[in-house]
Steps between C-alpha positions, in 0.01 A plus 500: 500500500135380464352550155245759616769720652723451196226606257424807712868592517532464123184706448618783723831508314349486152247770589782751543628428149170454317569809286803322350287230335388732216866586430585131458197460272610800296854375441404140424196607299704732278742218426210267415346769276829552314542125451138457397513773238859475379615140528191278513415481132130541435407499868421870501244444225321211669137533596588409860745790528251744350221386733734522800595858417135608477409315819803653668371852444154398625644326808730791584225761486263268690757466777534876524121532526491239779764695695320832444169350616665350808708802603216745445295337775774436757514713817819601676693226686300223337604139450526576129812715531819400682835672528867421441546472876247220528133425553260785573128472560262677734198406289419167335371575153221254410285708263536592134726261312615364837158338529579293189869419548734561793785642292360722222812719485721199434247370248524837325880479511488158337276616216720804434826307495373191322377746238859612449609134489239437228636787291809284439281266296655196670251272674774315694626824651144586605462161672838524673425852618163385639670218691767735637241761599295240682797361698621852586170651606369187672762555768425872530130427536574235763700749708234770467219266594693375804512860620132566425397178672670612822380859466130440429436148626156355423402797284781413263437126519131537413580725205783276376283187521247660262736690268757333270858623514562583136260361241132607530251221569188707560359847434365581846615859470465720808480871423763704689375731772730782390490696175742440214802731519656612173751703698639186662506319167689783330746517788560126534464358149684756285812278492314195374315699234820643354700176533237296317477722193875566497569126489242445228691757295847367586412139417342606172802703393750234612305235310504711183875561532569130551288421195679768297179688418489794740207729423411775743178549306388146581588554866338843512221397736731340755746791479220752541368302797845502663545875443151580628522285814856625558373858499218405736752331730722810520204730567363273775844455654537877520154542651570229759839646600428873491128544562215359708264459203507120521475481878178368650408448864480133595639380166 
């Protein structure tokens, strides 16, 4: 099979299982955190580990903000949201963060999950995760862009030639034509909000247990964050399933 077709086939397959990547990160990351805190003498006290943990929180929250910003400006059936069944796009989204990079949702995903990787305090795990994320999502992006290229033709090609795939190279921001929708954000991003703060809490507690110095008082902020966002998640899930409060025409 030619390489182009092989990459597209791999991308289509990996797209269906993209939600499993965080689970792999969670399991491996917890093991790394336990080793870092319990068996790597002095590593948990190193300045590198401390800096990584702080940067991890900043990166995770930044990734969530990127996703909120992106989702809040996306219309229905846009190129920014695909389904488990495959590619879906009636509109090519080229404004908002899509005017700076072609894949802002994936960029947000990376920041959120590399933030969790940083919480382990292990720089090698962060680098390996980054490499794995790149290889995994490069194929997904290739498959998506093959679809968009066929769907939108020259419109897509002109946009892609001016807009980098993942890392911003310019700040030629184009203001979206539609208003920001908090309803769509609350409906779509409740899972990520809860998961991020829950994992901050879990990694903190697991690290303390591995180190033999568990203190719920020291972890009070992360625990409170997990409880608060968990409550928000349950309320929003109920509203989405049993009411029309979060529904919005065209979004």
